[in-house]
mmJSON file of the N, C-alpha and C atoms, coordinates in Angstrom:
{"data_MODEL":{"atom_site":{
"group_PDB":["ATOM","ATOM","ATOM","ATOM","ATOM","ATOM","ATOM","ATOM","ATOM","ATOM","ATOM","ATOM","ATOM","ATOM","ATOM","ATOM","ATOM","ATOM","ATOM","ATOM","ATOM","ATOM","ATOM","ATOM","ATOM","ATOM","ATOM","ATOM","ATOM","ATOM","ATOM","ATOM","ATOM","ATOM","ATOM","ATOM","ATOM","ATOM","ATOM","ATOM","ATOM","ATOM","ATOM","ATOM","ATOM","ATOM","ATOM","ATOM","ATOM","ATOM","ATOM","ATOM","ATOM","ATOM","ATOM","ATOM","ATOM","ATOM","ATOM","ATOM","ATOM","ATOM","ATOM","ATOM","ATOM","ATOM","ATOM","ATOM","ATOM","ATOM","ATOM","ATOM","ATOM","ATOM","ATOM","ATOM","ATOM","ATOM","ATOM","ATOM","ATOM","ATOM","ATOM","ATOM","ATOM","ATOM","ATOM","ATOM","ATOM","ATOM","ATOM","ATOM","ATOM","ATOM","ATOM","ATOM","ATOM","ATOM","ATOM","ATOM","ATOM","ATOM","ATOM","ATOM","ATOM","ATOM","ATOM","ATOM","ATOM","ATOM","ATOM","ATOM","ATOM","ATOM","ATOM","ATOM","ATOM","ATOM","ATOM","ATOM","ATOM","ATOM","ATOM","ATOM","ATOM","ATOM","ATOM","ATOM","ATOM","ATOM","ATOM","ATOM","ATOM","ATOM","ATOM","ATOM","ATOM","ATOM","ATOM","ATOM","ATOM","ATOM","ATOM","ATOM","ATOM","ATOM","ATOM","ATOM","ATOM","ATOM","ATOM","ATOM","ATOM","ATOM","ATOM","ATOM","ATOM","ATOM","ATOM","ATOM","ATOM","ATOM","ATOM","ATOM","ATOM","ATOM","ATOM","ATOM","ATOM","ATOM","ATOM","ATOM","ATOM","ATOM","ATOM","ATOM","ATOM","ATOM","ATOM","ATOM","ATOM","ATOM","ATOM","ATOM","ATOM","ATOM","ATOM","ATOM","ATOM","ATOM","ATOM","ATOM","ATOM","ATOM","ATOM","ATOM","ATOM","ATOM","ATOM","ATOM","ATOM","ATOM","ATOM","ATOM","ATOM","ATOM","ATOM","ATOM","ATOM","ATOM","ATOM","ATOM","ATOM"],
"id":[1,2,3,4,5,6,7,8,9,10,11,12,13,14,15,16,17,18,19,20,21,22,23,24,25,26,27,28,29,30,31,32,33,34,35,36,37,38,39,40,41,42,43,44,45,46,47,48,49,50,51,52,53,54,55,56,57,58,59,60,61,62,63,64,65,66,67,68,69,70,71,72,73,74,75,76,77,78,79,80,81,82,83,84,85,86,87,88,89,90,91,92,93,94,95,96,97,98,99,100,101,102,103,104,105,106,107,108,109,110,111,112,113,114,115,116,117,118,119,120,121,122,123,124,125,126,127,128,129,130,131,132,133,134,135,136,137,138,139,140,141,142,143,144,145,146,147,148,149,150,151,152,153,154,155,156,157,158,159,160,161,162,163,164,165,166,167,168,169,170,171,172,173,174,175,176,177,178,179,180,181,182,183,184,185,186,187,188,189,190,191,192,193,194,195,196,197,198,199,200,201,202,203,204,205,206,207,208,209,210,211,212,213],
"type_symbol":["N","C","C","N","C","C","N","C","C","N","C","C","N","C","C","N","C","C","N","C","C","N","C","C","N","C","C","N","C","C","N","C","C","N","C","C","N","C","C","N","C","C","N","C","C","N","C","C","N","C","C","N","C","C","N","C","C","N","C","C","N","C","C","N","C","C","N","C","C","N","C","C","N","C","C","N","C","C","N","C","C","N","C","C","N","C","C","N","C","C","N","C","C","N","C","C","N","C","C","N","C","C","N","C","C","N","C","C","N","C","C","N","C","C","N","C","C","N","C","C","N","C","C","N","C","C","N","C","C","N","C","C","N","C","C","N","C","C","N","C","C","N","C","C","N","C","C","N","C","C","N","C","C","N","C","C","N","C","C","N","C","C","N","C","C","N","C","C","N","C","C","N","C","C","N","C","C","N","C","C","N","C","C","N","C","C","N","C","C","N","C","C","N","C","C","N","C","C","N","C","C","N","C","C","N","C","C","N","C","C","N","C","C"],
"label_atom_id":["N","CA","C","N","CA","C","N","CA","C","N","CA","C","N","CA","C","N","CA","C","N","CA","C","N","CA","C","N","CA","C","N","CA","C","N","CA","C","N","CA","C","N","CA","C","N","CA","C","N","CA","C","N","CA","C","N","CA","C","N","CA","C","N","CA","C","N","CA","C","N","CA","C","N","CA","C","N","CA","C","N","CA","C","N","CA","C","N","CA","C","N","CA","C","N","CA","C","N","CA","C","N","CA","C","N","CA","C","N","CA","C","N","CA","C","N","CA","C","N","CA","C","N","CA","C","N","CA","C","N","CA","C","N","CA","C","N","CA","C","N","CA","C","N","CA","C","N","CA","C","N","CA","C","N","CA","C","N","CA","C","N","CA","C","N","CA","C","N","CA","C","N","CA","C","N","CA","C","N","CA","C","N","CA","C","N","CA","C","N","CA","C","N","CA","C","N","CA","C","N","CA","C","N","CA","C","N","CA","C","N","CA","C","N","CA","C","N","CA","C","N","CA","C","N","CA","C","N","CA","C","N","CA","C","N","CA","C","N","CA","C","N","CA","C","N","CA","C"],
"label_alt_id":[null,null,null,null,null,null,null,null,null,null,null,null,null,null,null,null,null,null,null,null,null,null,null,null,null,null,null,null,null,null,null,null,null,null,null,null,null,null,null,null,null,null,null,null,null,null,null,null,null,null,null,null,null,null,null,null,null,null,null,null,null,null,null,null,null,null,null,null,null,null,null,null,null,null,null,null,null,null,null,null,null,null,null,null,null,null,null,null,null,null,null,null,null,null,null,null,null,null,null,null,null,null,null,null,null,null,null,null,null,null,null,null,null,null,null,null,null,null,null,null,null,null,null,null,null,null,null,null,null,null,null,null,null,null,null,null,null,null,null,null,null,null,null,null,null,null,null,null,null,null,null,null,null,null,null,null,null,null,null,null,null,null,null,null,null,null,null,null,null,null,null,null,null,null,null,null,null,null,null,null,null,null,null,null,null,null,null,null,null,null,null,null,null,null,null,null,null,null,null,null,null,null,null,null,null,null,null,null,null,null,null,null,null],
"label_comp_id":["MET","MET","MET","LYS","LYS","LYS","GLU","GLU","GLU","LEU","LEU","LEU","ILE","ILE","ILE","PHE","PHE","PHE","GLU","GLU","GLU","VAL","VAL","VAL","THR","THR","THR","GLN","GLN","GLN","GLU","GLU","GLU","VAL","VAL","VAL","ASP","ASP","ASP","GLY","GLY","GLY","GLY","GLY","GLY","TYR","TYR","TYR","VAL","VAL","VAL","ALA","ALA","ALA","GLU","GLU","GLU","CYS","CYS","CYS","LEU","LEU","LEU","THR","THR","THR","GLU","GLU","GLU","PRO","PRO","PRO","ILE","ILE","ILE","VAL","VAL","VAL","THR","THR","THR","GLN","GLN","GLN","GLY","GLY","GLY","ASP","ASP","ASP","ASP","ASP","ASP","TRP","TRP","TRP","ALA","ALA","ALA","ALA","ALA","ALA","MET","MET","MET","ARG","ARG","ARG","ALA","ALA","ALA","ALA","ALA","ALA","VAL","VAL","VAL","ASP","ASP","ASP","GLU","GLU","GLU","ALA","ALA","ALA","VAL","VAL","VAL","ARG","ARG","ARG","GLY","GLY","GLY","TYR","TYR","TYR","PHE","PHE","PHE","PHE","PHE","PHE","ASP","ASP","ASP","ALA","ALA","ALA","LEU","LEU","LEU","ALA","ALA","ALA","SER","SER","SER","ALA","ALA","ALA","PRO","PRO","PRO","SER","SER","SER","ARG","ARG","ARG","ILE","ILE","ILE","ARG","ARG","ARG","LEU","LEU","LEU","HIS","HIS","HIS","LEU","LEU","LEU","VAL","VAL","VAL","ARG","ARG","ARG","ASP","ASP","ASP","GLU","GLU","GLU","SER","SER","SER","PHE","PHE","PHE","ALA","ALA","ALA","PHE","PHE","PHE","ALA","ALA","ALA"],
"label_asym_id":["A","A","A","A","A","A","A","A","A","A","A","A","A","A","A","A","A","A","A","A","A","A","A","A","A","A","A","A","A","A","A","A","A","A","A","A","A","A","A","A","A","A","A","A","A","A","A","A","A","A","A","A","A","A","A","A","A","A","A","A","A","A","A","A","A","A","A","A","A","A","A","A","A","A","A","A","A","A","A","A","A","A","A","A","A","A","A","A","A","A","A","A","A","A","A","A","A","A","A","A","A","A","A","A","A","A","A","A","A","A","A","A","A","A","A","A","A","A","A","A","A","A","A","A","A","A","A","A","A","A","A","A","A","A","A","A","A","A","A","A","A","A","A","A","A","A","A","A","A","A","A","A","A","A","A","A","A","A","A","A","A","A","A","A","A","A","A","A","A","A","A","A","A","A","A","A","A","A","A","A","A","A","A","A","A","A","A","A","A","A","A","A","A","A","A","A","A","A","A","A","A","A","A","A","A","A","A","A","A","A","A","A","A"],
"label_entity_id":["1","1","1","1","1","1","1","1","1","1","1","1","1","1","1","1","1","1","1","1","1","1","1","1","1","1","1","1","1","1","1","1","1","1","1","1","1","1","1","1","1","1","1","1","1","1","1","1","1","1","1","1","1","1","1","1","1","1","1","1","1","1","1","1","1","1","1","1","1","1","1","1","1","1","1","1","1","1","1","1","1","1","1","1","1","1","1","1","1","1","1","1","1","1","1","1","1","1","1","1","1","1","1","1","1","1","1","1","1","1","1","1","1","1","1","1","1","1","1","1","1","1","1","1","1","1","1","1","1","1","1","1","1","1","1","1","1","1","1","1","1","1","1","1","1","1","1","1","1","1","1","1","1","1","1","1","1","1","1","1","1","1","1","1","1","1","1","1","1","1","1","1","1","1","1","1","1","1","1","1","1","1","1","1","1","1","1","1","1","1","1","1","1","1","1","1","1","1","1","1","1","1","1","1","1","1","1","1","1","1","1","1","1"],
"label_seq_id":[1,1,1,2,2,2,3,3,3,4,4,4,5,5,5,6,6,6,7,7,7,8,8,8,9,9,9,10,10,10,11,11,11,12,12,12,13,13,13,14,14,14,15,15,15,16,16,16,17,17,17,18,18,18,19,19,19,20,20,20,21,21,21,22,22,22,23,23,23,24,24,24,25,25,25,26,26,26,27,27,27,28,28,28,29,29,29,30,30,30,31,31,31,32,32,32,33,33,33,34,34,34,35,35,35,36,36,36,37,37,37,38,38,38,39,39,39,40,40,40,41,41,41,42,42,42,43,43,43,44,44,44,45,45,45,46,46,46,47,47,47,48,48,48,49,49,49,50,50,50,51,51,51,52,52,52,53,53,53,54,54,54,55,55,55,56,56,56,57,57,57,58,58,58,59,59,59,60,60,60,61,61,61,62,62,62,63,63,63,64,64,64,65,65,65,66,66,66,67,67,67,68,68,68,69,69,69,70,70,70,71,71,71],
"pdbx_PDB_ins_code":[null,null,null,null,null,null,null,null,null,null,null,null,null,null,null,null,null,null,null,null,null,null,null,null,null,null,null,null,null,null,null,null,null,null,null,null,null,null,null,null,null,null,null,null,null,null,null,null,null,null,null,null,null,null,null,null,null,null,null,null,null,null,null,null,null,null,null,null,null,null,null,null,null,null,null,null,null,null,null,null,null,null,null,null,null,null,null,null,null,null,null,null,null,null,null,null,null,null,null,null,null,null,null,null,null,null,null,null,null,null,null,null,null,null,null,null,null,null,null,null,null,null,null,null,null,null,null,null,null,null,null,null,null,null,null,null,null,null,null,null,null,null,null,null,null,null,null,null,null,null,null,null,null,null,null,null,null,null,null,null,null,null,null,null,null,null,null,null,null,null,null,null,null,null,null,null,null,null,null,null,null,null,null,null,null,null,null,null,null,null,null,null,null,null,null,null,null,null,null,null,null,null,null,null,null,null,null,null,null,null,null,null,null],
"Cartn_x":[300.747,301.777,303.15,304.219,305.14,306.256,306.077,306.492,306.423,306.487,305.989,307.497,307.642,308.736,308.309,309.116,308.681,310.15,309.795,310.847,311.047,312.412,312.781,313.484,313.328,314.156,314.319,315.49,315.62,315.632,314.617,314.177,315.527,315.29,316.192,316.68,315.416,315.775,316.212,316.662,317.684,316.718,314.966,314.135,314.039,313.279,312.977,311.633,311.175,310.039,309.756,308.787,308.997,307.651,307.407,306.422,306.428,305.081,304.795,304.794,305.153,305.025,303.891,303.015,301.834,301.064,300.814,299.681,299.868,298.603,298.735,299.4,300.513,300.825,302.147,302.321,303.085,303.533,304.816,305.044,306.365,306.89,307.852,308.732,309.985,310.46,311.871,312.013,312.938,314.245,314.872,316.006,315.713,316.584,316.556,315.828,315.993,315.461,314.246,313.789,312.287,311.851,312.362,311.386,311.179,311.988,311.718,310.759,310.724,309.405,308.172,308.066,306.677,306.384,307.23,306.75,306.138,307.078,306.354,304.923,304.746,303.491,302.482,302.554,301.752,301.493,302.305,301.876,301.099,301.254,300.442,299.134,298.982,297.857,297.022,297.738,297.154,296.389,297.186,296.691,296.077,295.73,294.918,294.03,293.194,291.956,292.041,293.494,293.829,294.995,295.157,296.654,296.959,296.261,296.49,297.233,296.894,297.404,298.618,298.887,300.011,301.454,302.535,303.552,304.513,305.28,306.234,307.782,307.552,308.884,308.674,309.517,309.491,310.688,311.001,311.981,312.105,313.042,313.452,314.388,313.948,315.122,315.404,316.313,316.607,317.008,316.352,317.114,317.641,318.818,319.311,319.646,318.876,319.315,320.343,321.291,322.555,323.031,323.381,323.668,324.876,325.833,327.127,327.23,328.477,328.687,329.706,329.365,330.626,331.334,332.712,333.51,334.383],
"Cartn_y":[165.37,165.223,165.922,165.001,165.812,166.46,165.232,165.776,165.419,166.545,166.327,166.118,165.042,164.981,165.095,166.247,166.198,165.939,165.463,165.134,165.927,166.232,168.013,167.389,167.58,167.474,168.408,168.743,169.88,169.484,170.408,170.451,171.007,170.577,170.879,172.367,173.55,174.76,175.106,174.26,174.947,175.212,175.296,175.684,173.888,174.199,173.172,172.657,171.101,170.735,170.249,170.264,169.626,169.332,167.688,166.957,166.103,166.369,166.113,164.044,163.352,162.11,161.46,162.563,161.777,162.718,163.904,164.881,165.424,165.78,166.056,167.712,167.864,169.245,169.213,169.995,170.053,171.627,171.995,173.103,173.407,174.846,174.811,176.063,176.177,177.57,177.559,178.839,179.124,178.526,179.024,178.542,177.879,177.438,176.776,177.339,178.759,179.623,179.763,180.177,180.283,179.141,177.554,176.571,176.269,176.414,176.588,177.466,178.642,179.373,179.135,178.512,177.973,176.501,176.249,174.927,175.258,176.349,176.912,177.379,178.07,178.683,177.934,176.951,175.617,174.927,174.544,173.813,174.601,175.967,177.107,177.298,177.319,176.669,175.557,174.582,173.448,172.991,173.344,173.246,174.788,175.441,176.95,176.795,175.764,175.687,174.601,173.661,172.584,172.795,174.131,174.177,173.539,172.816,171.658,170.687,170.307,168.874,169.363,170.496,170.696,170.527,170.247,169.337,170.394,170.16,170.683,170.91,169.968,169.867,169.704,170.401,169.97,169.653,168.324,167.304,168.068,168.268,168.493,167.268,166.422,165.561,165.441,166.281,166.444,165.16,164.904,163.613,164.073,163.316,163.857,162.547,162.785,161.526,161.972,161.161,161.494,160.178,160.313,158.931,159.517,158.652,158.695,157.878,157.895,156.896,155.992,154.659,153.173,152.994,153.003,152.871,151.402],
"Cartn_z":[50.819,49.652,50.243,50.179,50.501,49.395,48.078,47.291,45.728,44.924,43.457,42.472,41.743,40.918,39.548,38.944,37.278,36.565,35.763,34.405,33.347,33.383,32.488,31.704,30.451,29.314,28.6,27.965,27.339,25.643,24.896,23.76,22.923,21.565,20.356,20.523,20.604,20.83,21.707,22.95,24.054,25.097,25.048,26.178,26.806,28.087,28.664,28.966,28.89,29.403,30.617,31.535,32.384,32.659,32.916,32.957,34.397,35.327,36.675,36.623,37.126,37.184,37.832,38.857,39.509,39.422,38.833,38.552,37.013,36.465,35.112,35.032,35.291,35.394,34.123,33.16,32.439,32.092,31.979,31.595,30.946,30.657,29.821,30.063,29.761,29.864,29.063,28.596,27.566,28.374,29.294,30.114,31.543,32.2,33.519,34.224,34.627,35.63,35.159,34.015,33.574,33.983,33.342,33.631,35.189,35.98,37.332,37.825,37.406,37.983,36.937,36.1,35.147,35.961,36.562,37.281,38.833,39.517,40.54,40.268,39.421,39.019,38.89,37.933,37.536,38.682,39.762,40.898,41.895,41.94,42.637,41.857,40.656,40.271,39.878,40.186,40.139,41.967,42.497,44.175,44.645,43.487,44.03,45.119,44.695,46.169,46.863,47.01,48.122,48.539,49.163,49.327,50.693,51.753,52.463,51.668,50.444,49.742,49.163,49.121,48.22,48.809,47.851,48.342,48.959,49.509,50.412,50.067,48.857,48.118,46.547,45.23,44.361,43.805,42.998,42.544,41.156,40.584,39.211,38.611,37.912,37.378,35.832,35.705,34.216,33.621,32.505,31.702,30.503,30.092,28.66,28.45,27.022,26.141,25.146,24.851,24.107,23.013,22.113,21.222,20.312,20.151,19.853,19.194,18.012,17.042,17.589,17.39,18.196,17.249,17.181,16.155,16.895],
"occupancy":[1.0,1.0,1.0,1.0,1.0,1.0,1.0,1.0,1.0,1.0,1.0,1.0,1.0,1.0,1.0,1.0,1.0,1.0,1.0,1.0,1.0,1.0,1.0,1.0,1.0,1.0,1.0,1.0,1.0,1.0,1.0,1.0,1.0,1.0,1.0,1.0,1.0,1.0,1.0,1.0,1.0,1.0,1.0,1.0,1.0,1.0,1.0,1.0,1.0,1.0,1.0,1.0,1.0,1.0,1.0,1.0,1.0,1.0,1.0,1.0,1.0,1.0,1.0,1.0,1.0,1.0,1.0,1.0,1.0,1.0,1.0,1.0,1.0,1.0,1.0,1.0,1.0,1.0,1.0,1.0,1.0,1.0,1.0,1.0,1.0,1.0,1.0,1.0,1.0,1.0,1.0,1.0,1.0,1.0,1.0,1.0,1.0,1.0,1.0,1.0,1.0,1.0,1.0,1.0,1.0,1.0,1.0,1.0,1.0,1.0,1.0,1.0,1.0,1.0,1.0,1.0,1.0,1.0,1.0,1.0,1.0,1.0,1.0,1.0,1.0,1.0,1.0,1.0,1.0,1.0,1.0,1.0,1.0,1.0,1.0,1.0,1.0,1.0,1.0,1.0,1.0,1.0,1.0,1.0,1.0,1.0,1.0,1.0,1.0,1.0,1.0,1.0,1.0,1.0,1.0,1.0,1.0,1.0,1.0,1.0,1.0,1.0,1.0,1.0,1.0,1.0,1.0,1.0,1.0,1.0,1.0,1.0,1.0,1.0,1.0,1.0,1.0,1.0,1.0,1.0,1.0,1.0,1.0,1.0,1.0,1.0,1.0,1.0,1.0,1.0,1.0,1.0,1.0,1.0,1.0,1.0,1.0,1.0,1.0,1.0,1.0,1.0,1.0,1.0,1.0,1.0,1.0,1.0,1.0,1.0,1.0,1.0,1.0],
"B_iso_or_equiv":[0.0,0.0,0.0,0.0,0.0,0.0,0.0,0.0,0.0,0.0,0.0,0.0,0.0,0.0,0.0,0.0,0.0,0.0,0.0,0.0,0.0,0.0,0.0,0.0,0.0,0.0,0.0,0.0,0.0,0.0,0.0,0.0,0.0,0.0,0.0,0.0,0.0,0.0,0.0,0.0,0.0,0.0,0.0,0.0,0.0,0.0,0.0,0.0,0.0,0.0,0.0,0.0,0.0,0.0,0.0,0.0,0.0,0.0,0.0,0.0,0.0,0.0,0.0,0.0,0.0,0.0,0.0,0.0,0.0,0.0,0.0,0.0,0.0,0.0,0.0,0.0,0.0,0.0,0.0,0.0,0.0,0.0,0.0,0.0,0.0,0.0,0.0,0.0,0.0,0.0,0.0,0.0,0.0,0.0,0.0,0.0,0.0,0.0,0.0,0.0,0.0,0.0,0.0,0.0,0.0,0.0,0.0,0.0,0.0,0.0,0.0,0.0,0.0,0.0,0.0,0.0,0.0,0.0,0.0,0.0,0.0,0.0,0.0,0.0,0.0,0.0,0.0,0.0,0.0,0.0,0.0,0.0,0.0,0.0,0.0,0.0,0.0,0.0,0.0,0.0,0.0,0.0,0.0,0.0,0.0,0.0,0.0,0.0,0.0,0.0,0.0,0.0,0.0,0.0,0.0,0.0,0.0,0.0,0.0,0.0,0.0,0.0,0.0,0.0,0.0,0.0,0.0,0.0,0.0,0.0,0.0,0.0,0.0,0.0,0.0,0.0,0.0,0.0,0.0,0.0,0.0,0.0,0.0,0.0,0.0,0.0,0.0,0.0,0.0,0.0,0.0,0.0,0.0,0.0,0.0,0.0,0.0,0.0,0.0,0.0,0.0,0.0,0.0,0.0,0.0,0.0,0.0,0.0,0.0,0.0,0.0,0.0,0.0],
"pdbx_formal_charge":[null,null,null,null,null,null,null,null,null,null,null,null,null,null,null,null,null,null,null,null,null,null,null,null,null,null,null,null,null,null,null,null,null,null,null,null,null,null,null,null,null,null,null,null,null,null,null,null,null,null,null,null,null,null,null,null,null,null,null,null,null,null,null,null,null,null,null,null,null,null,null,null,null,null,null,null,null,null,null,null,null,null,null,null,null,null,null,null,null,null,null,null,null,null,null,null,null,null,null,null,null,null,null,null,null,null,null,null,null,null,null,null,null,null,null,null,null,null,null,null,null,null,null,null,null,null,null,null,null,null,null,null,null,null,null,null,null,null,null,null,null,null,null,null,null,null,null,null,null,null,null,null,null,null,null,null,null,null,null,null,null,null,null,null,null,null,null,null,null,null,null,null,null,null,null,null,null,null,null,null,null,null,null,null,null,null,null,null,null,null,null,null,null,null,null,null,null,null,null,null,null,null,null,null,null,null,null,null,null,null,null,null,null],
"auth_seq_id":[1,1,1,2,2,2,3,3,3,4,4,4,5,5,5,6,6,6,7,7,7,8,8,8,9,9,9,10,10,10,11,11,11,12,12,12,13,13,13,14,14,14,15,15,15,16,16,16,17,17,17,18,18,18,19,19,19,20,20,20,21,21,21,22,22,22,23,23,23,24,24,24,25,25,25,26,26,26,27,27,27,28,28,28,29,29,29,30,30,30,31,31,31,32,32,32,33,33,33,34,34,34,35,35,35,36,36,36,37,37,37,38,38,38,39,39,39,40,40,40,41,41,41,42,42,42,43,43,43,44,44,44,45,45,45,46,46,46,47,47,47,48,48,48,49,49,49,50,50,50,51,51,51,52,52,52,53,53,53,54,54,54,55,55,55,56,56,56,57,57,57,58,58,58,59,59,59,60,60,60,61,61,61,62,62,62,63,63,63,64,64,64,65,65,65,66,66,66,67,67,67,68,68,68,69,69,69,70,70,70,71,71,71],
"auth_comp_id":["MET","MET","MET","LYS","LYS","LYS","GLU","GLU","GLU","LEU","LEU","LEU","ILE","ILE","ILE","PHE","PHE","PHE","GLU","GLU","GLU","VAL","VAL","VAL","THR","THR","THR","GLN","GLN","GLN","GLU","GLU","GLU","VAL","VAL","VAL","ASP","ASP","ASP","GLY","GLY","GLY","GLY","GLY","GLY","TYR","TYR","TYR","VAL","VAL","VAL","ALA","ALA","ALA","GLU","GLU","GLU","CYS","CYS","CYS","LEU","LEU","LEU","THR","THR","THR","GLU","GLU","GLU","PRO","PRO","PRO","ILE","ILE","ILE","VAL","VAL","VAL","THR","THR","THR","GLN","GLN","GLN","GLY","GLY","GLY","ASP","ASP","ASP","ASP","ASP","ASP","TRP","TRP","TRP","ALA","ALA","ALA","ALA","ALA","ALA","MET","MET","MET","ARG","ARG","ARG","ALA","ALA","ALA","ALA","ALA","ALA","VAL","VAL","VAL","ASP","ASP","ASP","GLU","GLU","GLU","ALA","ALA","ALA","VAL","VAL","VAL","ARG","ARG","ARG","GLY","GLY","GLY","TYR","TYR","TYR","PHE","PHE","PHE","PHE","PHE","PHE","ASP","ASP","ASP","ALA","ALA","ALA","LEU","LEU","LEU","ALA","ALA","ALA","SER","SER","SER","ALA","ALA","ALA","PRO","PRO","PRO","SER","SER","SER","ARG","ARG","ARG","ILE","ILE","ILE","ARG","ARG","ARG","LEU","LEU","LEU","HIS","HIS","HIS","LEU","LEU","LEU","VAL","VAL","VAL","ARG","ARG","ARG","ASP","ASP","ASP","GLU","GLU","GLU","SER","SER","SER","PHE","PHE","PHE","ALA","ALA","ALA","PHE","PHE","PHE","ALA","ALA","ALA"],
"auth_asym_id":["A","A","A","A","A","A","A","A","A","A","A","A","A","A","A","A","A","A","A","A","A","A","A","A","A","A","A","A","A","A","A","A","A","A","A","A","A","A","A","A","A","A","A","A","A","A","A","A","A","A","A","A","A","A","A","A","A","A","A","A","A","A","A","A","A","A","A","A","A","A","A","A","A","A","A","A","A","A","A","A","A","A","A","A","A","A","A","A","A","A","A","A","A","A","A","A","A","A","A","A","A","A","A","A","A","A","A","A","A","A","A","A","A","A","A","A","A","A","A","A","A","A","A","A","A","A","A","A","A","A","A","A","A","A","A","A","A","A","A","A","A","A","A","A","A","A","A","A","A","A","A","A","A","A","A","A","A","A","A","A","A","A","A","A","A","A","A","A","A","A","A","A","A","A","A","A","A","A","A","A","A","A","A","A","A","A","A","A","A","A","A","A","A","A","A","A","A","A","A","A","A","A","A","A","A","A","A","A","A","A","A","A","A"],
"auth_atom_id":["N","CA","C","N","CA","C","N","CA","C","N","CA","C","N","CA","C","N","CA","C","N","CA","C","N","CA","C","N","CA","C","N","CA","C","N","CA","C","N","CA","C","N","CA","C","N","CA","C","N","CA","C","N","CA","C","N","CA","C","N","CA","C","N","CA","C","N","CA","C","N","CA","C","N","CA","C","N","CA","C","N","CA","C","N","CA","C","N","CA","C","N","CA","C","N","CA","C","N","CA","C","N","CA","C","N","CA","C","N","CA","C","N","CA","C","N","CA","C","N","CA","C","N","CA","C","N","CA","C","N","CA","C","N","CA","C","N","CA","C","N","CA","C","N","CA","C","N","CA","C","N","CA","C","N","CA","C","N","CA","C","N","CA","C","N","CA","C","N","CA","C","N","CA","C","N","CA","C","N","CA","C","N","CA","C","N","CA","C","N","CA","C","N","CA","C","N","CA","C","N","CA","C","N","CA","C","N","CA","C","N","CA","C","N","CA","C","N","CA","C","N","CA","C","N","CA","C","N","CA","C","N","CA","C","N","CA","C","N","CA","C","N","CA","C","N","CA","C"],
"pdbx_PDB_model_num":[1,1,1,1,1,1,1,1,1,1,1,1,1,1,1,1,1,1,1,1,1,1,1,1,1,1,1,1,1,1,1,1,1,1,1,1,1,1,1,1,1,1,1,1,1,1,1,1,1,1,1,1,1,1,1,1,1,1,1,1,1,1,1,1,1,1,1,1,1,1,1,1,1,1,1,1,1,1,1,1,1,1,1,1,1,1,1,1,1,1,1,1,1,1,1,1,1,1,1,1,1,1,1,1,1,1,1,1,1,1,1,1,1,1,1,1,1,1,1,1,1,1,1,1,1,1,1,1,1,1,1,1,1,1,1,1,1,1,1,1,1,1,1,1,1,1,1,1,1,1,1,1,1,1,1,1,1,1,1,1,1,1,1,1,1,1,1,1,1,1,1,1,1,1,1,1,1,1,1,1,1,1,1,1,1,1,1,1,1,1,1,1,1,1,1,1,1,1,1,1,1,1,1,1,1,1,1,1,1,1,1,1,1]
}}}
């Protein structure tokens, strides 16, 4: 596996939630640095017994949902 892609959303409280698009991996962090560390830890935990199939790269895709009034 070459790459895992995580869809990252920012929560109302300011924290982040990261969900992998191809594997059942979901994690969160209070800020961007904590979320990145949590993703790294979650991926290492998921592939702990299959390091040969672990990804060589992790991509974080930040999704921003914004709405505004149109006048």
